[in-house]
C-alpha positions in Angstrom: -73.6 97.5 140.1 -71.0 94.7 140.7 -67.5 96.1 141.2 -65.0 95.7 138.3 -62.4 93.0 139.2 -58.9 94.5 138.6 -55.7 92.4 138.3 -52.2 93.9 138.7 -49.6 92.3 136.5 -46.2 93.6 137.6 -42.6 92.8 138.4 -41.8 92.6 142.1 -39.0 95.1 141.5 -41.8 97.6 140.9 -43.8 96.7 144.1 -43.3 100.2 145.5 -44.8 101.8 142.4 -47.7 99.3 142.4 -48.3 100.2 146.0 -48.4 103.9 145.0 -50.9 103.2 142.3 -53.0 101.1 144.6 -53.2 104.0 147.0 -54.4 106.3 144.3 -57.1 103.8 143.3 -58.2 103.5 146.9 -61.0 106.1 146.2 -62.5 103.9 143.5 -62.3 100.9 145.9 -63.9 103.0 148.7 -66.8 103.8 146.4 -67.2 100.1 145.5 -66.3 100.7 141.9 -63.3 98.3 141.7 -62.1 95.2 143.4 -58.3 95.0 143.0 -56.1 92.0 143.4 -52.3 91.3 143.2 -50.2 88.4 144.2 -49.5 89.7 147.7 -53.1 88.6 148.4 -52.0 84.9 148.2 -52.2 83.3 151.7 -49.8 80.7 153.2 -50.4 77.2 151.9 -52.1 78.4 148.7 -50.6 77.4 145.4 -49.5 80.7 144.0 -49.6 79.8 140.3 -53.2 78.5 140.6 -54.3 81.6 142.6 -52.7 83.9 140.0 -54.3 82.0 137.1 -57.7 82.0 138.7 -57.6 85.8 139.3 -56.1 86.6 135.9 -58.8 84.5 134.2 -61.7 86.1 135.9 -60.5 89.8 136.0 -62.5 92.4 134.1 -59.6 94.8 133.9 -55.9 93.9 133.7 -53.3 96.5 134.4 -49.8 95.8 132.9 -47.3 97.8 135.0 -44.6 98.1 132.4 -40.9 98.5 133.1 -37.7 96.8 132.0 -38.1 94.3 134.9 -41.7 93.6 133.7 -40.4 92.8 130.2 -37.5 90.7 131.5 -39.7 88.5 133.6 -40.1 85.0 132.1 -43.2 84.3 134.1 -45.0 87.5 133.2 -44.0 87.2 129.5 -44.9 83.5 129.2 -48.0 83.4 131.4 -49.6 86.7 132.6 -48.9 88.7 129.4 -50.0 85.9 127.1 -53.2 85.4 129.0 -54.0 89.1 129.2 -53.4 89.7 125.5 -55.4 86.7 124.5 -58.3 87.9 126.7 -58.1 91.4 125.2 -58.2 90.0 121.7 -61.3 87.9 122.5 -62.9 91.0 124.0 -63.7 89.5 127.4 -61.3 91.7 129.4 -59.9 95.2 129.1 -56.1 95.4 129.3 -54.3 98.7 130.0 -50.5 99.1 129.9 -49.3 101.6 132.5 -45.7 102.7 131.7 -43.9 103.0 135.0 -40.3 103.5 133.9 -38.8 104.4 130.5 -38.5 101.4 128.3 -38.8 100.6 124.6 -42.1 98.7 124.1 -42.0 98.7 120.3 -42.8 95.2 119.1 -44.3 94.2 122.5 -47.5 92.2 122.2 -49.4 94.9 124.1 -47.9 97.9 122.1 -51.1 98.3 120.1 -53.2 98.8 123.3 -54.0 102.3 124.5 -51.8 102.9 127.5 -51.3 105.3 130.4 -50.2 107.9 131.5 -51.2 110.4 128.8 -48.8 110.2 125.8 -47.2 107.2 127.5 -45.0 109.6 129.6 -43.4 107.2 132.2 -44.7 107.8 135.7 -41.3 108.1 137.2 -40.4 111.0 134.7 -43.1 113.3 136.1 -41.8 116.1 138.4 -44.8 115.4 140.7 -45.5 111.7 141.0 -49.0 112.3 142.4 -50.0 114.2 139.3 -48.8 111.3 137.2 -50.9 108.9 139.3 -53.9 111.2 139.1 -53.6 111.0 135.3 -53.4 107.2 135.4 -56.3 106.9 137.8 -58.4 109.2 135.6 -57.7 106.9 132.6 -58.5 103.8 134.7 -61.7 105.4 135.9 -62.8 105.9 132.3 -62.0 102.3 131.4 -64.1 101.1 134.4 -67.0 103.3 133.4 -66.9 101.8 129.9 -66.8 98.3 131.3 -69.9 99.0 133.5 -71.7 100.6 130.5 -71.1 97.4 128.5 -72.5 95.4 131.4 -75.6 97.7 131.6 -76.3 97.4 127.9 -75.6 93.6 127.6 -78.3 91.0 127.8 -78.3 88.8 130.9 -75.8 85.9 130.5 -77.3 82.5 129.9 -74.5 80.7 131.8 -73.6 80.7 135.5 -72.3 84.0 137.0 -68.6 84.2 137.6 -67.3 82.7 140.8 -67.0 84.8 143.9 -63.5 85.7 145.0 -61.7 85.0 148.2 -61.8 88.6 149.3 -65.6 88.6 148.9 -66.1 86.0 151.6 -63.2 86.6 153.9 -60.5 84.3 152.5 -57.9 84.8 149.8 -58.9 81.7 147.8 -61.1 81.6 144.7 -64.3 79.6 145.3 -66.3 77.5 142.9 -69.7 78.7 141.6 -72.6 78.0 143.9 -75.3 75.6 142.8 -78.0 77.1 140.6 -80.6 77.3 143.4 -78.2 79.2 145.6 -77.3 82.0 143.1 -80.0 84.5 144.3 -79.3 83.9 148.0 -75.5 84.2 147.4 -76.0 87.4 145.4 -78.2 88.9 148.1 -75.6 88.1 150.8 -72.8 89.5 148.8 -74.9 92.6 148.0 -75.6 93.1 151.7 -71.9 92.6 152.5 -71.0 95.2 149.9 -73.4 97.7 151.4 -72.1 97.0 154.9 -68.5 97.4 153.7 -69.4 100.8 152.2 -71.1 102.0 155.4 -68.0 100.8 157.3 -65.7 102.6 154.9 -67.6 105.8 155.3 -67.1 105.7 159.1 -63.5 104.3 159.2 -61.3 104.9 156.1 -59.0 102.0 155.2 -55.2 102.3 155.6 -54.7 103.4 152.0 -57.2 106.2 152.3 -55.6 107.1 155.6 -52.3 107.3 153.9 -53.7 109.6 151.2 -55.2 111.8 154.0 -51.8 111.9 155.8 -50.1 112.9 152.5 -52.7 115.6 152.0 -52.1 117.0 155.5 -48.4 116.9 155.1 -48.4 118.9 151.9 -50.6 121.5 153.5 -48.2 121.7 156.4 -45.3 122.3 154.1 -47.3 125.0 152.2 -48.1 126.7 155.5 -44.4 126.8 156.5 -43.4 128.2 153.2 -46.0 131.0 153.6 -45.0 131.6 157.2 -48.4 131.0 158.6 -50.0 128.6 161.1 -50.5 125.0 160.1 -54.1 123.7 159.6 -55.5 121.8 162.5 -55.3 118.0 162.0 -59.1 117.5 162.5 -59.8 120.2 160.0 -57.4 118.7 157.5 -59.0 115.3 158.0 -62.6 116.6 157.6 -61.6 118.5 154.4 -59.8 115.5 153.0 -62.8 113.1 153.6 -65.3 115.6 152.1 -63.2 115.9 149.0 -62.6 112.1 148.8 -66.3 111.3 149.0 -67.4 113.6 146.2 -69.2 111.5 143.6 -67.2 112.6 140.6 -63.6 113.5 140.0 -63.2 117.3 140.1 -61.1 119.4 137.8 -59.5 122.8 138.8 -58.0 125.4 136.5 -55.3 127.2 138.4 -54.1 130.6 136.9 -50.8 131.9 138.2 -47.7 133.2 136.4 -45.6 131.4 139.0 -47.3 128.1 139.6 -44.2 126.7 141.4 -45.1 128.8 144.3 -48.3 126.7 144.8 -46.7 123.3 144.2 -47.5 122.0 147.7 -51.1 123.1 147.6 -51.4 121.5 144.1 -49.8 118.3 145.4 -52.2 118.2 148.3 -55.2 118.2 146.0 -53.5 115.7 143.7 -53.2 113.3 146.7 -57.0 113.2 146.7 -57.4 112.7 142.9 -58.4 116.2 142.1 -57.0 117.1 138.7 -55.2 120.5 138.5 -54.5 122.2 135.2 -52.1 125.1 135.5 -51.9 128.1 133.1 -49.9 131.3 133.4 -52.2 134.1 132.1 -55.8 135.2 131.6 -55.4 134.6 127.9 -54.2 131.0 128.4 -57.0 130.4 130.9 -59.7 131.6 128.5 -58.2 129.6 125.6 -58.0 126.4 127.8 -61.7 126.9 128.8 -62.7 127.2 125.2 -60.7 124.2 124.0 -61.2 121.8 126.9 -63.9 119.3 126.2 -64.1 117.9 129.8 -64.8 121.2 131.5 -63.8 122.5 134.9 -65.5 122.8 138.2 -63.5 125.6 139.7 -61.0 128.4 138.9 -58.2 129.5 141.3 -56.4 132.7 140.4 -53.7 134.9 141.8 -54.3 138.6 142.2 -51.7 140.2 139.9 -49.8 138.9 136.8 -47.6 140.8 134.3 -50.2 141.3 131.6 -52.3 144.1 130.1 -54.9 145.2 132.6 -57.3 146.9 130.2 -58.3 149.4 132.9 -58.8 146.8 135.7 -57.0 147.0 139.1 -55.4 143.6 138.5 -55.1 140.8 136.1 -57.1 138.5 138.4 -60.0 140.9 138.3 -59.7 141.2 134.5 -60.1 137.4 134.3 -63.0 137.4 136.7 -64.9 140.0 134.5 -64.2 137.9 131.4 -65.4 134.7 133.1 -68.7 136.4 134.2 -69.8 136.7 130.6 -69.1 133.1 129.7 -71.3 130.2 130.6 -71.2 128.1 132.6 -70.5 130.4 135.5 -67.6 128.8 137.4 -66.8 129.7 141.0 -63.5 131.7 141.2 -61.3 131.7 144.3 -58.4 134.1 144.7 -55.3 132.9 146.4 -53.0 135.8 147.0 -50.3 137.2 149.3 -51.8 140.3 150.9 -51.5 139.6 154.7 -52.1 143.1 156.0 -55.6 142.8 157.5 -56.8 146.3 156.4 -55.6 145.9 152.8 -56.8 142.3 152.7 -60.3 143.3 153.8 -60.4 146.0 151.1 -59.3 143.4 148.5 -61.8 140.9 149.8 -64.7 143.4 149.5 -63.6 144.3 145.9 -63.5 140.6 144.9 -66.8 139.7 146.4 -68.5 142.7 144.8 -67.1 141.6 141.5 -68.5 138.1 141.9 -65.6 136.0 143.3 -66.5 132.9 145.4 -63.9 133.9 148.0 -60.3 134.7 148.7 -57.6 133.1 150.8 -54.0 133.7 151.8 -53.4 130.6 154.0 -53.5 127.0 152.7 -56.1 126.0 155.2 -58.4 128.8 154.1 -57.9 127.9 150.5 -58.7 124.3 151.0 -61.9 125.1 153.0 -63.0 127.3 150.1 -62.2 124.6 147.6 -64.2 122.1 149.5 -67.2 124.4 149.7 -67.0 125.4 146.0 -66.6 121.8 144.8 -69.4 120.5 147.0 -71.7 122.9 145.2 -70.4 122.1 141.7 
């Protein structure tokens, strides 16, 4: 299916934040789901206002990156915002406000539109920025899916298809529609190019994906240092990151630990790759979340011991594992613990595997290798 054309409306004071979001949406672009554009794509000699107007007019999805600077920009308020809201009211584009920094949006022309992140909690107020962007990317992914569903159910348009964009044919300028007789040929060429781009991306990740992979490896390195263990090999980190990046669907992990701050770098590493982590502190919270969550999870990660009633079990983690074994669907459960003594660890591993655990790990590299294997089978 044709990628969704995405337009960033933002204040230049927020360029760093826009760049961060663009990085977190790199996975959607890598999969050929979106085709993003912002004004840094304007080339020398091109009339910037005409280029912005052309992209804004043809975009399927418009992101409003909201901050005080965004609201104080005369150009955004008078041109980009007016066009975006008008297109949203006509129903020919989806418009999503993304609250970057705390600002009062009451009375703004877009205030009635559903925004991101969840509960409009400003991105810069999250303790872990990557988790904020993961939440935003998840909402954008859902919007893109709805757009594509509308396309799939809509009758073929009677008019000409929308013009190809500069980036489709190697220049940053918008091009006029081809003559009627050339539509099929042009479509075939663009389709072939899209397939070739996908094959190329699979072999050589683009700079934004490379940056995500580097962030992933860096968080694992910090986690290893904090645990006092050897760092993961760079080739292993890259292979794990690419495998997780190229999974067809976004994955969700329920992480059970009474001290989640001890896993903050492992969690951040997964968030770099758009894997959503939901943390809870006890077996009771975990079971309640599994019952209440409509989206479902692909994997559970648990610690070994927690201060809770054991009900005759050797540890709280094993108590949770027994409870999960009786509840469909049967989720893989990985134990991430701190028993480094090889003899005691081996005994613990045997106990866990006999009880039905997917595996156990004490080192960040071991954990991520297990996560990769478990999610590939999910």
